[in-house]
Each structure stands twice: as C-alpha cells, then as structure tokens.
C-alpha positions in Angstrom: 1.4 8.7 19.6 4.3 11.1 19.2 7.8 9.8 18.3 9.2 11.0 21.6 6.6 9.1 23.5 7.3 6.0 21.5 11.0 6.2 22.1 10.5 6.7 25.8 8.1 3.7 26.1 10.5 1.6 24.0 13.3 2.1 26.6 11.2 0.4 29.3 11.1 -3.4 29.1 7.4 -3.5 30.2 6.2 -1.0 27.5 8.7 -2.0 24.8 6.2 -4.0 22.8 3.4 -1.4 23.2 5.8 1.2 21.9 6.8 -0.9 18.9 3.1 -1.6 18.0 2.5 2.1 18.1 5.5 2.7 15.9 4.4 0.1 13.4 0.9 1.5 13.3 2.2 5.0 12.7 4.8 4.1 10.0 3.7 0.9 8.4 1.8 2.6 5.5 4.8 5.0 4.9 7.3 2.1 4.9 5.2 -0.1 2.6 4.7 2.6 0.0 8.3 3.8 0.1 9.4 0.2 -0.5 6.7 -0.5 -3.1 7.9 2.4 -5.3 11.3 0.7 -5.6 10.4 -3.0 -5.9 7.0 -2.7 -7.6 5.6 -6.1 -6.6 3.2 -6.2 -3.6 4.6 -9.5 -2.3 8.2 -8.2 -2.4 7.1 -5.0 -0.7 5.4 -6.9 2.1 8.5 -9.0 2.7 10.8 -6.0 2.7 8.4 -4.1 5.0 8.7 -6.9 7.5 12.5 -6.8 7.2 12.5 -3.0 7.8 10.5 -3.4 11.0 12.8 -6.3 12.2 15.7 -3.9 11.8 13.9 -1.1 13.5 13.1 -3.4 16.4 16.8 -4.5 16.6 18.4 -1.1 16.4 15.8 1.4 17.8 17.7 1.4 21.1 20.7 2.8 19.2 18.7 5.6 17.6 20.6 8.8 18.4 18.0 11.3 17.3 20.3 13.1 14.8 17.3 13.0 12.4 13.6 12.5 12.8 12.4 8.9 13.5 10.6 9.0 10.2 13.8 9.9 8.3 15.7 7.1 10.1 13.0 4.6 9.2 12.9 5.9 5.6 16.7 5.4 5.4 16.3 1.8 6.5 13.4 1.3 4.0 15.5 2.6 1.2 18.6 0.5 2.1 16.5 -2.7 2.4 14.9 -2.0 -0.9 18.2 -1.3 -2.7 19.7 -4.4 -1.1 16.8 -6.5 -2.3 17.1 -5.1 -5.8 20.8 -5.9 -6.0 20.1 -9.5 -4.8 17.3 -9.8 -7.3 19.5 -8.7 -10.2 22.2 -11.1 -9.2 19.7 -14.0 -8.7 18.1 -13.3 -12.1 21.6 -12.8 -13.5 20.5 -9.5 -15.2 22.4 -6.4 -16.2 20.9 -3.0 -15.1 19.2 -2.6 -18.5 17.9 -6.1 -18.5 16.6 -5.6 -15.0 14.8 -2.4 -16.1 13.1 -4.4 -18.9 12.2 -7.0 -16.3 10.6 -4.3 -14.1 8.7 -2.9 -17.0 7.2 -6.3 -17.6 6.4 -6.8 -13.9 4.7 -3.4 -13.7 2.6 -4.2 -16.7 1.4 -7.5 -15.1 1.1 -6.3 -11.5 -2.5 -6.5 -10.4 -2.0 -4.2 -7.4 -1.1 -1.2 -9.5 -3.8 1.1 -10.6 -5.4 0.1 -13.8 -5.5 3.7 -14.8 -3.5 4.1 -18.1 -1.7 7.3 -17.0 -0.6 5.7 -13.7 0.8 2.8 -15.7 2.6 5.2 -18.0 4.0 7.0 -15.1 5.3 3.8 -13.4 7.0 2.8 -16.7 8.6 6.2 -16.9 9.9 6.0 -13.3 11.2 2.5 -13.9 13.4 3.8 -16.8 15.1 6.4 -14.5 18.6 5.7 -13.3 18.5 4.3 -9.7 19.5 7.5 -7.9 17.0 9.6 -9.9 14.3 7.0 -9.3 15.0 7.2 -5.6 14.9 11.0 -5.4 11.8 11.2 -7.7 9.9 8.7 -5.6 10.7 10.4 -2.3 9.8 13.8 -3.6 6.8 13.0 -5.8 5.1 10.3 -3.8 6.3 10.8 -0.3 6.5 14.6 -0.6 9.7 14.5 1.4 11.4 17.9 1.9 14.9 18.1 0.3 16.4 18.8 3.8 14.9 15.6 5.2 15.9 13.6 2.1 19.4 15.0 2.4 19.7 13.5 5.9 18.2 10.2 4.8 20.4 9.8 1.8 23.6 11.6 2.9 23.6 13.8 -0.2 23.5 17.6 -0.5 20.2 19.4 -1.1 21.6 20.9 -4.3 22.5 17.5 -5.7 19.0 16.2 -4.8 17.3 19.1 -6.5 19.4 18.5 -9.6 18.5 14.8 -9.6 14.9 15.5 -9.2 14.9 18.1 -11.9 16.6 15.7 -14.4 14.2 12.9 -13.3 11.2 15.2 -13.9 12.5 16.1 -17.4 12.9 12.4 -18.3 9.5 11.4 -16.9 7.8 14.3 -18.7 9.5 13.4 -22.0 8.6 9.8 -21.6 5.0 10.6 -20.9 4.7 12.9 -23.8 6.2 10.2 -26.1 3.8 7.6 -24.7 0.7 9.6 -25.4 1.6 10.6 -29.0 
C-alpha cells in the first residue's frame, strides 16, 4: 500500500486500524534495523520499535507531509534510540567512553549478530565512532539513505552529513585494517 493511501485511510475512523497495520507491515523491518544499529541488543531494539509505533499512532494525524512518511518515521526511530541510549548511560552511570566499552562487550556477546568475524569487526568499529558519525554512517551504509533525505530527518546540511560520513568511513577503514593485522 502506498503512503498516500495509508494516510487517507488513517484519517477515517473505520479504516484507521487497517491503515496502521499496513503502515506497520511496510515499515516494521526498516524501523527495527534502524533502531538495532544504534542500541545493538535485540531485546532493546524490539522495545524501542514498539515505542516508535506507539508514537507514530499517536502523532500520525499531525503528519504535515513536509518530508516522506519514511523520513518522518526514521526521525522518530532515531530520536527514540538516542533517548534510550542517554537513559541507559545514566542508568548504568557511565561516561561516553565507558558506555562505548560497554557496547563493545554487548556486541561481542550478542547472539543475534552475525557470527561472521568481519561483521563483528565492523560492528566494533561502528561502536567506536562518535555518536553523530555513527548515526550518519548507519543511515548511509545500512539504510542506503540519500543525503537529502537524511538532511530532512536530522535537520543538518547535506555538506555536513557528507563530511561526517567521510570521517566515519576513514575511522572504520582504519579500525578494520588495524584489526586484521
């Protein structure tokens, strides 16, 4: 079902739930993996994905169409992920560096990640990136999101996003080269 059709059906009380089921079916995979690339744990990603769709349900009537529905949902996914990470850091009483170490340990133990050694090395390299670079790298590398769409989702210029991605790529490449020595 196309986004326009979902939005039209969502406006009518009798088809609201049908529209929302279609929206969830269309975007659940995207939301889960967007979230997963930030929080790394399957259980956390599941919880946050549910929170994202609760917010989408609550605020879809207010969607103004200034960006695509996918961009709007991605923005909610990112915000929920970042909020979760901040709460988790505070709950665990960890600094940013300590939290990075914590994530590295979690990624090493996480059974839902690929057992492939290269994938594990890539995940560790991504975890080490500063938060903004990790965000941009994930959206570009995994989601293949165009810079223009990313710019709308993050409220940042295309040039700044390209620079962040470039620096992130350099760091990831250097980390991978160091790891395979």
